C-alpha positions in Angstrom: -0.1 -0.2 -0.1 2.8 2.4 0.5 4.6 1.7 -2.8 0.7 1.9 -4.7 1.7 4.4 -7.6 -0.4 7.3 -6.1 -1.9 5.4 -3.0 -3.5 7.1 -0.5 -2.5 7.0 3.4 -4.7 7.2 5.8 -4.3 9.9 9.1 -2.5 7.5 11.4 0.1 6.8 8.6 0.3 10.4 7.4 0.9 11.6 10.7 3.2 8.7 11.7 5.3 9.0 8.3 5.7 12.6 8.8 7.2 12.4 12.2 9.6 10.2 10.9 10.3 12.1 7.8 11.2 14.7 10.5 13.6 13.1 12.3 15.5 11.7 9.6 15.8 15.2 8.2 16.8 16.6 11.8 19.2 13.8 11.5 20.7 15.0 8.3 20.8 18.3 9.1 22.6 17.5 12.2 25.6 14.9 10.7 26.0 17.7 7.8 26.5 20.3 10.4 29.1 18.1 12.2 30.5 17.3 9.1 31.4 20.6 8.3 32.3 21.5 11.6 36.0 23.2 12.3 38.3 22.5 15.2 39.7 26.0 16.3 42.5 26.6 18.7 41.8 28.5 22.4 45.0 30.6 21.4 45.4 34.3 22.2 45.5 36.1 19.4 45.1 33.2 17.3 43.1 34.8 14.0 41.3 33.2 11.2 41.0 36.0 9.1 44.1 36.9 6.9 44.7 40.6 6.0 44.6 41.3 1.9 47.6 42.2 0.3 46.5 46.1 0.1 45.5 45.7 4.1 48.8 44.5 4.9 50.3 46.7 3.1 48.4 50.0 4.4 48.8 48.9 8.1 52.6 47.8 7.7 52.2 44.0 8.1 53.8 41.4 7.1 51.3 38.2 5.7 54.0 35.8 6.1 54.4 36.7 9.1 51.2 36.3 10.6 50.8 32.8 8.7 53.8 31.6 10.3 53.1 33.4 14.0 49.1 31.3 13.5 50.5 28.2 12.4 53.1 27.9 15.5 50.0 28.9 17.9 47.7 26.3 16.2 50.2 24.0 16.2 51.0 24.5 19.6 47.5 24.6 21.1 46.5 22.2 23.5 42.7 23.1 23.8 40.6 23.3 20.8 36.9 24.3 20.7 34.3 23.3 17.9 33.0 26.0 15.4 30.4 25.5 13.0 31.0 28.3 10.2 28.8 26.9 7.4 25.8 25.0 9.0 24.7 25.4 12.3 23.2 22.0 14.2 19.5 22.6 15.3 20.2 22.9 18.7 22.0 25.8 17.9 19.5 27.4 15.6 16.4 26.8 18.7 19.3 28.7 21.2 19.5 31.7 18.7 15.3 32.4 19.3 16.0 33.9 22.5 18.5 36.6 21.5 16.2 37.1 18.4 13.2 37.4 20.2 14.6 39.9 23.3 17.3 41.6 21.4 16.8 42.1 17.8 12.8 42.3 18.0 12.1 39.8 16.3 8.3 39.4 16.7 7.7 43.2 15.9 9.6 42.7 12.3 8.1 39.5 11.7 4.3 41.5 11.7 5.8 44.5 10.1 6.6 42.2 6.6 3.4 40.1 7.3 1.7 43.2 7.3 3.5 44.4 4.2 3.3 41.2 2.3 -1.2 41.1 3.1 -1.2 44.9 1.4 1.1 43.7 -1.4 -1.7 41.0 -2.0 -4.5 43.0 -1.7 -3.4 45.8 -4.2 -2.7 43.2 -6.9 -5.7 41.1 -6.4 -7.6 44.4 -6.7 -5.7 45.3 -9.7 -5.5 41.7 -11.2 -9.2 40.6 -10.8 -11.1 43.5 -12.6 -8.1 43.9 -15.3 -8.1 40.0 -15.7 -11.5 39.9 -16.9 -11.8 42.4 -18.9 -9.1 41.6 -20.6 -9.7 37.8 -20.8 -13.5 38.1 -21.7 -13.8 41.1 -24.4 -11.5 40.4 -27.5 -11.3 43.8 -28.5 -8.9 44.5 -25.4 -7.3 41.1 -25.2 -5.8 41.7 -28.9 -4.5 45.1 -27.9 -3.5 43.7 -24.2 -3.0 39.9 -24.7 0.7 39.7 -25.9 2.1 42.5 -23.6 0.5 40.7 -20.6 2.0 37.7 -21.1 5.4 39.4 -21.9 5.3 40.9 -18.6 6.1 37.3 -16.8 9.6 37.9 -18.2 10.4 40.8 -16.6 13.5 41.1 -14.2 11.8 42.3 -11.1 15.4 42.6 -9.3 16.4 45.0 -12.6 13.6 47.1 -11.4 14.2 48.1 -7.8 16.2 51.4 -9.3 13.3 52.3 -10.6 10.7 52.0 -8.3 13.0 53.6 -5.9 12.8 56.7 -8.2 9.2 56.4 -8.6 8.2 55.9 -5.2 10.8 57.0 -3.1 12.8 54.6 -0.6 9.8 54.4 2.3 7.2 52.4 2.8 5.2 52.8 -0.4 8.0 51.9 -2.6 7.8 48.4 -0.4 4.5 47.9 -1.2 4.5 48.7 -4.6 7.5 46.3 -5.3 5.7 43.9 -4.0 2.4 44.5 -5.4 4.0 44.6 -9.0 6.1 41.4 -8.1 2.5 39.7 -7.7 0.8 41.1 -10.5 3.3 40.4 -13.2 2.6 36.2 -12.2 -1.1 37.1 -11.4 -3.0 38.8 -14.2 -1.6 35.9 -16.6 -3.3 33.1 -14.4 -6.8 35.3 -14.1 -6.9 35.6 -17.8 -6.3 31.6 -18.5 -8.4 31.1 -16.0 -11.5 32.8 -17.8 -10.5 30.4 -20.8 -10.5 27.4 -18.5 -14.4 28.1 -17.9 -16.8 24.9 -19.2 -18.6 25.6 -22.2 -21.5 23.8 -20.9 -22.0 26.6 -18.4 -21.6 28.9 -21.1 -24.0 27.3 -23.2 -27.0 26.7 -20.1 -26.9 30.0 -19.9 -27.3 31.0 -23.5 -30.2 29.2 -23.7 -31.9 30.0 -20.5 -31.6 33.6 -21.8 -29.0 35.0 -19.6 -27.2 39.0 -20.3 -23.7 39.6 -20.5 -23.8 40.3 -16.5 -25.9 37.4 -15.5 -22.9 35.0 -17.4 -20.1 36.8 -15.5 -21.7 36.3 -12.2 -23.0 33.2 -12.1 -20.3 31.7 -14.4 -17.2 33.5 -14.6 -16.9 34.2 -10.9 -17.5 31.4 -9.5 -15.8 29.2 -11.9 -12.4 31.8 -11.9 -12.7 32.6 -8.2 -12.6 28.8 -7.1 -9.5 28.1 -9.0 -7.9 31.6 -8.3 -7.4 31.1 -4.7 -5.2 27.9 -5.6 -3.2 30.2 -7.4 -2.7 33.0 -4.9 -1.9 30.6 -2.2 0.9 29.2 -4.2 2.0 32.7 -5.1 2.9 33.0 -0.9 6.5 31.7 -1.6 6.8 34.4 -4.3 6.2 36.8 -2.4 8.5 36.2 0.7 11.3 36.1 -1.9 10.1 40.0 -2.9 9.6 41.1 0.4 13.2 40.4 1.6 14.7 42.4 -1.4 12.4 45.1 -0.6 13.1 45.4 2.6 16.9 45.2 1.9 16.8 48.8 0.6 16.9 50.9 3.3 16.7 48.1 6.1 13.9 50.0 8.2 12.5 47.5 9.9 11.1 44.0 8.8 12.4 40.1 8.7 14.3 40.8 5.4 16.4 43.5 6.9 17.2 41.1 9.9 18.0 38.2 8.2 20.5 40.8 6.1 21.9 41.9 9.4 22.4 38.4 10.9 24.2 37.3 7.7 26.8 40.3 7.5 27.4 39.5 11.3 28.4 36.3 10.4 25.5 35.1 13.2 24.8 31.7 10.5 22.3 30.0 13.1 20.1 33.6 13.3 20.2 33.5 9.6 18.9 29.7 9.8 16.4 30.8 12.9 14.8 33.6 10.8 14.5 31.3 7.8 12.4 29.0 10.1 10.2 31.8 10.8 9.5 32.3 7.0 8.8 28.8 6.5 6.7 28.7 9.4 4.8 32.0 8.1 4.6 30.2 5.2 2.9 27.3 5.6 0.4 29.1 8.2 -0.9 31.4 4.8 -1.0 28.0 3.1 -3.1 26.4 5.9 -4.9 30.1 6.2 -5.9 29.8 2.2 -7.1 26.3 2.2 -9.5 26.8 4.8 -10.5 30.3 3.0 -11.0 27.8 -0.3 -13.4 25.2 2.1 -15.7 28.0 2.9 -15.8 30.1 0.3 -16.0 27.6 -2.2 -18.0 24.5 -0.5 -18.8 23.0 -3.4 -15.5 21.7 -4.1 -15.4 19.5 -0.8 -18.6 18.5 0.1 -21.9 17.4 -2.2 -23.9 19.0 -0.2 -23.8 22.1 2.2 -23.1 22.1 5.6 -25.0 24.2 7.9 -23.1 27.3 8.9 -21.0 27.7 6.2 -23.4 30.0 4.5 -22.2 32.1 8.1 -19.0 31.5 7.8 -18.5 33.2 4.4 -20.4 36.0 5.1 -18.2 36.9 7.8 -15.1 36.5 6.0 -16.7 38.7 3.0 -17.2 41.2 6.1 -13.9 40.9 7.4 -12.2 41.0 3.9 -14.2 43.9 3.3 -13.3 45.8 6.4 -9.4 45.2 5.6 -10.2 46.7 1.9 -12.1 49.4 3.2 -9.0 50.1 5.6 -6.5 50.1 2.5 -8.4 51.9 0.4 -8.8 55.0 2.8 -5.8 55.1 4.1 -4.0 55.9 0.9 -6.1 59.1 0.4 -7.8 60.1 4.3 -6.4 60.1 7.7 -8.7 57.0 9.0 -7.4 57.5 12.8 -11.1 57.8 13.9 -12.6 55.3 11.3 -10.3 53.0 12.3 -12.0 52.2 15.4 -15.5 51.2 13.6 -13.8 49.3 11.2 -11.9 47.1 14.1 -15.1 46.9 15.8 -16.7 45.4 12.3 -13.7 43.2 12.1 -14.1 41.5 15.2 -18.0 41.4 14.5 -17.2 39.4 11.3 -14.6 37.1 13.5 -17.7 36.3 15.9 -19.6 35.6 13.1 -17.4 33.0 11.5 -16.6 31.2 15.0 -20.9 31.0 15.4 -20.7 29.6 11.7 -18.0 27.3 12.5 -19.7 26.0 15.2 -22.7 25.7 13.4 -20.3 23.6 10.8 -19.2 21.5 13.9 -22.6 20.8 14.9 -23.8 19.6 11.1 -20.8 17.5 10.7 -21.5 15.8 14.1 -24.8 15.2 13.1 -24.3 13.7 10.1 
């Protein structure tokens, strides 16, 4: 069963094999760290960095003499300590977290990066969905802009950083614009492609029933495209974290990208690995959130009959997304300090509605 092509795993097998796989991964990681470890002598005055020829000339140092002195210290050393300059052990990575949290502000920097990422996604989705529908549905716009949209995917985004600095400055607005554009170049062609993947049987049915163009868009194109597009957006979360690291390196005013760059420049390898683990964890949680949204907003993909409470959950999700959308839109043009309280109340009410809906879903699944 375990070696059957595309065979299924039950819950116990999935959990058990997942734990074994994690243990194997940690064991391989530990063995590689030990294999790349070095024995460094505990000798006063010993250095592993040899100055360059220019530095030696400037400081009046004879590099050969320095090398011989270090070699003698190394050979005469009686005490050594093991260092991990290339790959830290899993234990060292875990031990790096307290300092990152207390001294380097890991938590606020991570939250700042998440907020920037969400804003980039918001603007990308807000632009791509209506624009993609216009280009994908109407031949005039598809003929005018279809080829240009396809060509966007070949843009080397890292080479455009200078242009974004010129257009938007080097502050927060530039970072959000760069993140949004990095998602747009991939998401917009996908929206157009999903429109062409709508099955003809549904379109013929609406035509037979005499539906207008708007009714066809509302009842066929929107549900079909959005139910597939949420999976595409979920996949793009991995790409977005690549670009957020690039954006936060520019003036390093906070964020997990600036934090990992600083740790790398200092040679704090365990800190770098610890931050990478945080990014992986965030990506995993984002992926689970998108899976949850997919199940609740498009339940027909998972159940033949809708469970009780799914509708309430859907209303709560839309209400929460609407509050966030309104906040981000208004924040561009207005000071939303007073309005933010109202939007916060709406967001809390939507969370209560989602929780109530989930309770009903649990009861419905229990009784079925």
